[in-house]
MARZA-348550 format. One record per residue: residue number from 1; y negated, x, z negated of N, C-alpha, C in turn; chain. Coordinates in pm, whole numbers, plus 50000, padded with zeros to 5 digits. Layout:
 pos    ny    nx    nz   cay   cax   caz    cy    cx    cz unit
 NUM     Y     X     Z     Y     X     Z     Y     X     Z    A
...
***
This chain:
 pos    ny    nx    nz   cay   cax   caz    cy    cx    cz unit
   1 85598 39319 12462 85548 39213 12400 85493 39104 12500    A
   2 85520 38970 12470 85461 38887 12560 85323 38850 12513    A
   3 85247 38795 12612 85111 38774 12596 85065 38626 12624    A
   4 84972 38577 12551 84923 38435 12582 84758 38435 12585    A
   5 84708 38348 12669 84553 38316 12667 84546 38193 12596    A
   6 84458 38193 12486 84429 38065 12405 84297 38010 12431    A
   7 84287 37896 12474 84158 37821 12475 84110 37819 12333    A
   8 83986 37853 12302 83945 37877 12164 83810 37820 12144    A
   9 83796 37716 12069 83669 37674 12033 83610 37719 11900    A
  10 83692 37775 11814 83653 37813 11683 83681 37698 11587    A
  11 83724 37581 11624 83771 37481 11529 83906 37502 11476    A
  12 83948 37408 11382 84070 37436 11302 84180 37421 11403    A
  13 84194 37333 11500 84307 37319 11578 84322 37441 11660    A
  14 84224 37499 11719 84236 37620 11805 84279 37730 11713    A
  15 84225 37738 11596 84268 37855 11514 84421 37850 11485    A
  16 84471 37728 11447 84609 37712 11423 84692 37725 11538    A
  17 84661 37683 11655 84736 37705 11772 84754 37854 11794    A
  18 84647 37936 11791 84646 38071 11820 84736 38142 11701    A
  19 84728 38100 11570 84803 38162 11469 84952 38128 11472    A
  20 84988 38010 11510 85119 37971 11534 85186 38051 11625    A
  21 85118 38084 11731 85172 38172 11849 85181 38311 11810    A
  22 85070 38359 11749 85064 38495 11705 85174 38542 11615    A
  23 85204 38446 11528 85311 38470 11421 85453 38483 11478    A
  24 85461 38465 11611 85591 38493 11686 85583 38623 11760    A
  25 85489 38719 11705 85477 38846 11774 85437 38843 11912    A
  26 85353 38752 11954 85291 38721 12077 85143 38781 12076    A
  27 85116 38854 12171 84969 38906 12177 84879 38792 12228    A
  28 84782 38752 12153 84707 38637 12193 84559 38694 12216    A
  29 84513 38650 12340 84360 38673 12384 84306 38530 12386    A
  30 84194 38520 12297 84129 38396 12294 84026 38391 12399    A
  31 84002 38278 12454 83902 38250 12570 83819 38130 12529    A
  32 83685 38161 12520 83593 38044 12504 83489 38043 12616    A
  33 83415 37933 12626 83325 37902 12735 83186 37862 12673    A
  34 83084 37891 12761 82957 37857 12732 82872 37802 12855    A
  35 82800 37704 12837 82702 37642 12926 82580 37605 12868    A
  36 82478 37552 12935 82365 37505 12860 82396 37389 12761    A
  37 82514 37327 12789 82550 37207 12708 82622 37243 12572    A
  38 82685 37360 12570 82767 37403 12449 82759 37558 12442    A
  39 82753 37602 12333 82757 37756 12320 82893 37805 12258    A
  40 82908 37940 12265 83024 38006 12217 83006 38065 12077    A
  41 82902 38022 12002 82873 38086 11885 82973 38070 11769    A
  42 83023 37946 11765 83135 37911 11662 83259 37990 11692    A
  43 83288 37993 11813 83414 38067 11858 83394 38213 11824    A
  44 83281 38277 11848 83260 38413 11819 83274 38443 11673    A
  45 83198 38365 11597 83204 38388 11442 83349 38367 11382    A
  46 83423 38265 11441 83550 38243 11385 83643 38358 11438    A
  47 83635 38410 11560 83707 38515 11602 83691 38638 11529    A
  48 83567 38672 11490 83534 38787 11406 83594 38777 11267    A
  49 83590 38658 11216 83644 38631 11080 83794 38654 11081    A
  50 83871 38611 11181 84007 38621 11181 84066 38745 11260    A
  51 83973 38817 11308 84012 38935 11387 84090 38900 11508    A
  52 84043 38806 11583 84111 38768 11703 84026 38820 11826    A
  53 84083 38884 11909 84019 38917 12034 83962 38804 12115    A
  54 83850 38808 12167 83779 38696 12214 83716 38735 12350    A
  55 83735 38654 12468 83662 38669 12588 83572 38547 12598    A
  56 83451 38569 12644 83357 38462 12670 83325 38434 12810    A
  57 83343 38336 12857 83317 38291 13006 83207 38194 13020    A
  58 83104 38248 13096 82987 38144 13124 83022 38082 13261    A
  59 83067 37956 13262 83097 37900 13375 83007 37779 13422    A
  60 82880 37805 13399 82780 37704 13423 82779 37647 13567    A
  61 82777 37729 13664 82778 37693 13802 82881 37602 13834    A
  62 83004 37636 13798 83129 37548 13836 83119 37413 13749    A
  63 83063 37429 13627 83061 37318 13531 82960 37211 13593    A
  64 82847 37262 13639 82742 37165 13700 82793 37099 13822    A
  65 82870 37161 13902 82930 37089 14031 83019 36981 13974    A
  66 83102 37017 13871 83187 36902 13823 83117 36801 13754    A
  67 83015 36835 13674 82946 36727 13606 82872 36624 13682    A
  68 82833 36657 13803 82760 36568 13881 82844 36456 13951    A
  69 82981 36497 13958 83071 36385 14008 83216 36415 13946    A
  70 83238 36380 13823 83370 36413 13760 83472 36308 13817    A
  71 83575 36360 13846 83688 36277 13911 83739 36163 13808    A
  72 83739 36190 13685 83782 36098 13582 83663 36029 13509    A
  73 83538 36053 13568 83434 35978 13499 83390 36034 13362    A
  74 83299 35967 13304 83238 36004 13172 83291 35941 13059    A
  75 83265 35994 12940 83293 35920 12815 83195 35829 12799    A
  76 83153 35812 12665 83044 35722 12614 82918 35762 12673    A
  77 82892 35884 12684 82760 35929 12737 82781 36004 12884    A
  78 82764 36138 12880 82788 36204 13003 82894 36315 12986    A
  79 82982 36296 12893 83082 36388 12851 83212 36362 12952    A
  80 83224 36452 13048 83344 36438 13134 83464 36513 13083    A
  81 83525 36468 12961 83618 36547 12884 83738 36591 12960    A
  82 83793 36500 13041 83913 36534 13108 83889 36631 13223    A
  83 83785 36611 13295 83751 36708 13406 83700 36840 13350    A
  84 83633 36842 13234 83582 36966 13173 83691 37039 13124    A
  85 83791 36981 13056 83912 37051 13004 83995 37103 13114    A
  86 84005 37040 13223 84084 37077 13350 84014 37211 13398    A
  87 83884 37209 13413 83822 37319 13472 83827 37445 13370    A
  88 83827 37422 13228 83874 37537 13138 83995 37601 13163    A
  89 84103 37506 13185 84230 37542 13210 84247 37631 13338    A
  90 84169 37582 13442 84165 37664 13564 84122 37807 13542    A
  91 84019 37822 13461 83967 37945 13430 84068 38027 13349    A
  92 84135 37953 13256 84234 38031 13160 84347 38066 13259    A
  93 84378 37988 13354 84499 38033 13451 84462 38152 13520    A
  94 84337 38160 13570 84295 38296 13639 84296 38412 13547    A
  95 84252 38391 13420 84255 38491 13326 84397 38542 13289    A
  96 84483 38436 13290 84625 38473 13267 84687 38562 13377    A
  97 84645 38528 13502 84690 38611 13616 84630 38748 13616    A
  98 84497 38752 13577 84425 38887 13577 84482 38985 13470    A
  99 84524 38921 13362 84566 39000 13248 84712 39028 13240    A
 100 84794 38948 13323 84941 38958 13313 84996 38883 13192    A
 101 84918 38790 13146 84973 38717 13034 85084 38615 13082    A
 102 85165 38561 12988 85280 38489 13015 85251 38338 13016    A
 103 85152 38296 12935 85139 38143 12931 85000 38123 12868    A
 104 84961 37994 12861 84824 37953 12816 84861 37855 12696    A
 105 84772 37865 12594 84793 37777 12476 84660 37707 12459    A
 106 84666 37578 12403 84548 37510 12368 84574 37448 12221    A
 107 84462 37400 12159 84474 37337 12023 84487 37186 12035    A
 108 84518 37128 12146 84515 36995 12158 84637 36937 12073    A
 109 84598 36816 12019 84697 36745 11937 84719 36602 11993    A
 110 84847 36578 12019 84886 36449 12094 84822 36335 12013    A
 111 84744 36250 12082 84684 36128 12026 84564 36152 11938    A
 112 84515 36271 11916 84403 36282 11835 84278 36226 11888    A
 113 84264 36240 12023 84160 36162 12094 84208 36066 12198    A
 114 84198 35943 12169 84262 35840 12251 84252 35851 12405    A
 115 84122 35887 12452 84092 35896 12580 84127 36016 12653    A
 116 84140 36136 12578 84155 36261 12646 84279 36340 12610    A
 117 84349 36285 12500 84467 36358 12440 84583 36275 12423    A
 118 84583 36153 12496 84716 36084 12524 84808 36160 12607    A
 119 84927 36119 12600 85043 36199 12678 85013 36207 12826    A
 120 84955 36086 12880 84940 36080 13020 84810 36177 13053    A
 121 84709 36177 12969 84589 36264 12989 84625 36405 12983    A
 122 84713 36443 12890 84750 36585 12879 84825 36627 13000    A
 123 84910 36533 13054 84979 36563 13181 84886 36584 13297    A
 124 84792 36490 13307 84690 36497 13424 84617 36620 13422    A
 125 84566 36657 13299 84479 36792 13275 84578 36906 13327    A
 126 84685 36911 13282 84776 37028 13315 84804 37028 13465    A
 127 84836 36922 13516 84864 36914 13663 84759 36953 13753    A
 128 84631 36904 13726 84509 36926 13798 84465 37065 13777    A
 129 84506 37139 13663 84456 37280 13649 84520 37366 13749    A
 130 84635 37330 13797 84714 37419 13893 84809 37503 13809    A
 131 84822 37486 13675 84918 37563 13602 84989 37474 13504    A
 132 85055 37373 13554 85109 37273 13455 85231 37326 13381    A
 133 85299 37421 13431 85425 37468 13356 85394 37590 13276    A
 134 85265 37628 13263 85222 37736 13187 85144 37700 13070    A
 135 85117 37581 13046 85025 37536 12940 85104 37478 12824    A
 136 85099 37545 12711 85172 37519 12585 85070 37460 12488    A
 137 85105 37336 12420 85033 37290 12312 85102 37313 12191    A
 138 85093 37423 12118 85182 37461 12004 85181 37344 11885    A
 139 85078 37288 11870 85069 37190 11750 85150 37063 11779    A
 140 85170 37025 11906 85247 36907 11939 85359 36939 12037    A
 141 85402 37062 12046 85497 37099 12151 85621 37032 12143    A
 142 85669 36996 12015 85807 36938 12001 85801 36792 12043    A
 143 85679 36738 12067 85676 36604 12114 85651 36602 12265    A
 144 85646 36708 12325 85616 36717 12478 85735 36790 12547    A
 145 85737 36772 12678 85852 36844 12742 85826 36998 12740    A
 146 85934 37073 12729 85931 37219 12726 85862 37271 12853    A
 147 85776 37374 12837 85717 37442 12950 85796 37568 12970    A
 148 85751 37642 13083 85833 37754 13125 85868 37866 13014    A
 149 85753 37880 12939 85767 37993 12831 85873 37948 12727    A
 150 85881 37833 12704 85981 37784 12612 86124 37795 12666    A
 151 86136 37747 12789 86273 37745 12862 86323 37887 12878    A
 152 86222 37974 12897 86274 38122 12920 86285 38195 12791    A
 153 86261 38134 12686 86273 38197 12559 86166 38302 12522    A
 154 86048 38292 12578 85940 38384 12549 85873 38332 12422    A
 155 85888 38214 12382 85852 38166 12250 85953 38067 12198    A
 156 85973 38063 12064 86072 37980 11999 86025 37854 11981    A
 157 86075 37756 12055 86023 37609 12039 86050 37563 11899    A
 158 86156 37610 11838 86185 37542 11703 86084 37577 11602    A
 159 85996 37682 11633 85892 37720 11534 85762 37661 11569    A
 160 85764 37578 11679 85637 37508 11716 85638 37373 11638    A
 161 85535 37297 11652 85509 37182 11561 85523 37045 11646    A
 162 85512 36940 11570 85514 36802 11617 85415 36713 11545    A
 163 85282 36771 11547 85169 36694 11485 85119 36598 11594    A
 164 85083 36482 11543 85015 36385 11637 84928 36290 11556    A
 165 84834 36225 11632 84762 36137 11565 84616 36197 11529    A
 166 84527 36100 11473 84391 36153 11445 84376 36200 11301    A
 167 84482 36187 11215 84467 36246 11081 84468 36399 11085    A
 168 84402 36453 10980 84387 36593 10975 84477 36664 10864    A
 169 84554 36589 10773 84623 36643 10669 84718 36742 10712    A
 170 84803 36727 10819 84895 36831 10863 84822 36961 10892    A
 171 84714 36960 10951 84650 37067 10996 84592 37143 10875    A
 172 84538 37070 10786 84475 37125 10662 84581 37195 10583    A
 173 84704 37120 10572 84807 37190 10496 84862 37318 10567    A
 174 84867 37321 10697 84924 37437 10760 84815 37548 10751    A
 175 84686 37518 10755 84595 37621 10729 84602 37683 10588    A
 176 84629 37600 10495 84650 37645 10351 84772 37735 10343    A
 177 84887 37704 10424 85003 37773 10426 84982 37907 10488    A
 178 84893 37910 10583 84855 38042 10662 84764 38123 10583    A
 179 84689 38071 10477 84595 38139 10398 84466 38135 10474    A
 180 84448 38039 10549 84315 38026 10622 84237 37914 10539    A
 181 84121 37969 10484 84051 37884 10392 83909 37844 10453    A
 182 83867 37928 10539 83732 37902 10599 83737 37862 10742    A
 183 83694 37736 10774 83686 37693 10906 83581 37581 10920    A
 184 83525 37567 11035 83421 37471 11059 83469 37330 11045    A
 185 83391 37241 10994 83434 37094 11000 83444 37047 11152    A
 186 83526 36956 11181 83535 36907 11315 83398 36837 11371    A
 187 83355 36887 11471 83232 36837 11530 83235 36860 11697    A
 188 83180 36772 11758 83179 36790 11907 83108 36910 11951    A
 189 82974 36926 11911 82906 37042 11945 82853 37041 12091    A
 190 82891 36934 12169 82859 36931 12312 82738 36829 12338    A
 191 82631 36873 12382 82512 36793 12416 82540 36684 12501    A
 192 82643 36694 12594 82674 36584 12677 82721 36453 12607    A
 193 82750 36458 12479 82791 36345 12399 82665 36280 12324    A
 194 82536 36345 12335 82426 36310 12269 82350 36212 12359    A
 195 82325 36089 12306 82259 35993 12399 82128 36018 12446    A
 196 82043 36086 12358 81901 36111 12407 81904 36227 12501    A
 197 81976 36332 12476 82001 36441 12576 82049 36391 12717    A
 198 82148 36308 12710 82210 36271 12834 82116 36164 12904    A
 199 82037 36100 12838 81933 36016 12908 81834 36107 12986    A
 200 81799 36212 12922 81711 36310 12986 81779 36379 13105    A
 201 81913 36403 13092 81986 36481 13193 82004 36392 13313    A
 202 82029 36263 13291 82028 36164 13408 81897 36156 13479    A
 203 81785 36145 13406 81663 36152 13468 81641 36279 13553    A
 204 81667 36394 13493 81662 36520 13578 81742 36510 13700    A
 205 81861 36463 13694 81958 36461 13812 81893 36372 13922    A
 206 81819 36266 13881 81788 36162 13962 81651 36189 14027    A
 207 81562 36285 13956 81431 36313 14008 81425 36460 14068    A
 208 81509 36546 14030 81491 36691 14072 81621 36745 14120    A
 209 81645 36721 14255 81768 36769 14308 81784 36923 14312    A
 210 81677 36987 14319 81688 37131 14314 81645 37199 14177    A
 211 81708 37131 14072 81671 37185 13950 81734 37319 13911    A
 212 81682 37384 13820 81722 37526 13770 81795 37516 13637    A
 213 81862 37618 13593 81922 37612 13460 81808 37594 13353    A
 214 81688 37651 13384 81582 37628 13290 81538 37488 13269    A
 215 81541 37410 13367 81520 37266 13360 81614 37201 13252    A
 216 81750 37242 13263 81840 37180 13164 81804 37233 13021    A
 217 81786 37362 13014 81738 37411 12876 81620 37342 12823    A
 218 81524 37297 12904 81404 37240 12850 81449 37106 12786    A
 219 81551 37034 12834 81591 36908 12782 81616 36912 12635    A
 220 81634 37026 12576 81676 37038 12438 81561 37030 12349    A
 221 81428 37035 12394 81318 37055 12306 81208 36954 12338    A
 222 81142 36894 12232 81020 36823 12243 81048 36674 12291    A
 223 80931 36606 12307 80939 36467 12373 80918 36487 12525    A
 224 80993 36396 12603 80978 36419 12746 80913 36280 12804    A
 225 80820 36304 12888 80749 36193 12950 80761 36196 13106    A
 226 80813 36101 13162 80821 36088 13314 80708 36005 13353    A
 227 80600 36078 13406 80476 36013 13443 80486 35959 13578    A
 228 80546 36031 13673 80576 35979 13818 80708 36052 13858    A
 229 80734 36021 13987 80858 36077 14040 80860 36225 14053    A
 230 80746 36284 14067 80736 36434 14087 80696 36505 13951    A
 231 80662 36438 13850 80602 36533 13739 80666 36481 13604    A
 232 80697 36570 13513 80732 36546 13382 80647 36624 13286    A
 233 80629 36572 13176 80541 36640 13064 80615 36659 12935    A
 234 80627 36756 12882 80709 36790 12759 80614 36819 12644    A
 235 80625 36759 12534 80536 36774 12419 80604 36812 12307    A
 236 80579 36933 12251 80646 36986 12139 80632 36890 12019    A
 237 80747 36886 11930 80742 36799 11816 80705 36881 11683    A
 238 80730 37014 11693 80712 37086 11572 80696 37236 11610    A
 239 80690 37322 11518 80671 37464 11547 80776 37521 11628    A
 240 80905 37479 11588 81023 37546 11667 81023 37507 11809    A
 241 80993 37370 11827 80988 37316 11974 80871 37398 12045    A
 242 80747 37410 11974 80648 37483 12042 80690 37623 12084    A
 243 80750 37691 11988 80802 37828 12024 80903 37830 12135    A
 244 80991 37728 12147 81103 37730 12233 81038 37698 12370    A
 245 80945 37610 12379 80868 37578 12506 80798 37692 12561    A
 246 80730 37765 12474 80653 37886 12506 80755 37995 12569    A
 247 80867 38001 12517 80972 38105 12569 81018 38072 12696    A
 248 80999 37938 12743 81052 37902 12875 80945 37890 12976    A
 249 80825 37931 12952 80710 37923 13048 80728 38014 13168    A
 250 80697 37952 13280 80685 38036 13404 80547 38029 13460    A
 251 80524 38114 13560 80390 38130 13603 80325 38006 13674    A
 252 80408 37915 13722 80352 37799 13798 80335 37686 13710    A
 253 80375 37699 13576 80370 37586 13475 80227 37567 13433    A
 254 80193 37448 13391 80083 37413 13310 80114 37407 13164    A
 255 80032 37493 13082 80045 37485 12930 79928 37436 12866    A
 256 79949 37335 12784 79835 37295 12721 79827 37286 12569    A
 257 79716 37308 12503 79715 37301 12351 79583 37273 12300    A
 258 79561 37221 12178 79447 37173 12131 79348 37298 12103    A
 259 79219 37278 12129 79122 37377 12097 79088 37370 11959    A
 260 79060 37266 11885 78988 37255 11756 79063 37182 11659    A
 261 79192 37131 11681 79275 37067 11593 79417 37113 11595    A
 262 79496 37106 11490 79636 37135 11503 79708 37037 11592    A
 263 79789 37088 11668 79860 36997 11759 79981 37066 11838    A
 264 80043 37003 11920 80159 37042 11990 80123 37143 12102    A
 265 80230 37206 12149 80217 37274 12278 80273 37178 12374    A
 266 80210 37170 12494 80253 37077 12600 80285 37157 12727    A
 267 80402 37126 12786 80436 37200 12909 80456 37104 13025    A
 268 80401 37130 13141 80422 37063 13263 80497 37163 13352    A
 269 80629 37145 13359 80705 37245 13446 80662 37227 13596    A
 270 80636 37352 13653 80588 37362 13797 80449 37299 13820    A
 271 80372 37278 13719 80233 37236 13736 80229 37082 13787    A
 272 80098 37057 13826 80072 36926 13873 79933 36904 13916    A
 273 79892 36792 13967 79760 36777 14018 79651 36739 13898    A
 274 79535 36694 13930 79430 36677 13825 79467 36554 13733    A
 275 79542 36449 13804 79588 36340 13725 79695 36386 13622    A
 276 79780 36467 13659 79894 36513 13575 79828 36601 13461    A
 277 79744 36681 13489 79679 36775 13388 79601 36687 13289    A
 278 79530 36585 13333 79444 36499 13250 79548 36418 13158    A
 279 79656 36372 13212 79754 36296 13142 79812 36385 13040    A
 280 79858 36502 13071 79907 36600 12977 79824 36620 12859    A
 281 79685 36637 12898 79584 36667 12789 79582 36539 12699    A
 282 79580 36414 12752 79573 36303 12670 79703 36287 12585    A
 283 79814 36331 12633 79934 36331 12548 79930 36435 12442    A
 284 79872 36551 12472 79847 36650 12372 79763 36604 12256    A
 285 79656 36532 12293 79567 36471 12182 79644 36361 12108    A
 286 79727 36282 12169 79792 36168 12101 79877 36225 11996    A
 287 79954 36344 12012 80042 36390 11918 79975 36514 11826    A
 288 79842 36520 11829 79778 36613 11752 79719 36553 11625    A
 289 79646 36629 11548 79574 36574 11429 79437 36520 11461    A
 290 79406 36512 11585 79264 36466 11623 79254 36321 11608    A
 291 79145 36266 11579 79120 36118 11573 79151 36051 11705    A
 292 79220 35939 11701 79265 35866 11832 79154 35841 11918    A
 293 79032 35809 11864 78930 35748 11938 78823 35848 11988    A
 294 78845 35979 11942 78745 36085 11961 78783 36163 12088    A
 295 78687 36202 12166 78707 36289 12279 78714 36430 12225    A
 296 78810 36504 12248 78820 36646 12199 78868 36747 12317    A
 297 78861 36858 12288 78884 36965 12398 79035 37013 12382    A
 298 79087 37027 12498 79229 37074 12524 79214 37186 12615    A
 299 79289 37302 12586 79298 37418 12670 79414 37392 12765    A
 300 79382 37421 12886 79497 37407 12992 79502 37543 13059    A
 301 79622 37603 13059 79645 37732 13114 79752 37721 13225    A
 302 79725 37802 13334 79820 37822 13443 79809 37967 13483    A
 303 79918 38043 13451 79911 38183 13476 79816 38246 13389    A
 304 79720 38325 13445 79612 38385 13374 79481 38308 13374    A
 305 79489 38188 13428 79375 38102 13434 79364 37999 13326    A
 306 79253 37983 13263 79240 37879 13159 79116 37788 13192    A
 307 79137 37656 13169 79026 37565 13171 79028 37476 13056    A
 308 78910 37406 13030 78896 37317 12916 78889 37176 12967    A
 309 78975 37084 12912 78968 36949 12949 78931 36860 12830    A
 310 78828 36774 12854 78801 36690 12742 78866 36562 12750    A
 311 78936 36514 12645 79032 36396 12661 79039 36319 12530    A
 312 79073 36193 12542 79106 36103 12435 79254 36086 12427    A
 313 79307 36054 12315 79450 36021 12308 79500 35924 12395    A
 314 79616 35949 12457 79684 35860 12547 79712 35730 12473    A
 315 79698 35614 12544 79735 35484 12470 79883 35484 12434    A
 316 79908 35428 12321 80045 35415 12271 80142 35356 12372    A
 317 80090 35237 12443 80178 35170 12529 80215 35261 12655    A
 318 80122 35352 12690 80159 35443 12801 80261 35535 12756    A
 319 80255 35582 12631 80345 35680 12578 80488 35612 12574    A
 320 80492 35489 12527 80627 35415 12517 80677 35391 12654    A
 321 80604 35367 12764 80638 35333 12882 80695 35473 12957    A
 322 80637 35580 12927 80669 35708 12995 80785 35786 12929    A
 323 80803 35753 12804 80894 35841 12732 81034 35831 12780    A
 324 81113 35937 12792 81255 35936 12837 81343 35933 12707    A
***
């Protein structure tokens, strides 16, 4: 039996690509990826539902290197789609070699995304992955040049498809023909397309050269304030943010919260001097239920040490100037 490695997001196109190939009696191993910017949860849930074998690859280290200087640049925000997909295909190629698979498949549809799925972009991605003659796009294969698996008869090209464009009707009809009724709506799911997240990420890259994975995780929660070049203050917006920030606390961090009023959890990663702790306390008061003009107590913790800071709410104009 021939074998294929399928790039698998859990979305409809990746489902159909895997199913089209699997119906030719080809053994399909799905491969998905995770980084701080996107998770594998949708792929895992879909693979379980369809009884598809799935391998999950965390390629954060390689992805971060690529992200800081993508060869083909970014999309609207910080999404380096062409370079990211190239990297995924490089990993898929290695998995193909490790498992003895015969080719790689993707759910790409010609013309569905103008910037990254035009014929030239598909060619560039395949070429730069190092496996150009092993990458099959089953949903649009009849519109593209045959790859090695087709030429060698490992897969029947006549049973592949010629879908193109941004419409979804052909895929929806094919899913119905296959009896596939449950699938997630199309959605990016990548934080690198989110304008607020990417603004914070650019700030992190420009101020903290030696950042950790935790620093990227923290970008997902709360309000972020860049007070100076060396310090950032994060203020929880709700209970979920507060819990998420608490889960990320390390021993050198400053953690602040209100003593006598409901309010946010405030985190200063890697701590700070007296000015920073006082500023963090003032931000804590600003986003609490305490009166704006009243001095109130804020608890400040670092490791096992606690102190009490008396503070008023930070001026709104300062908050607007500092917020990322």
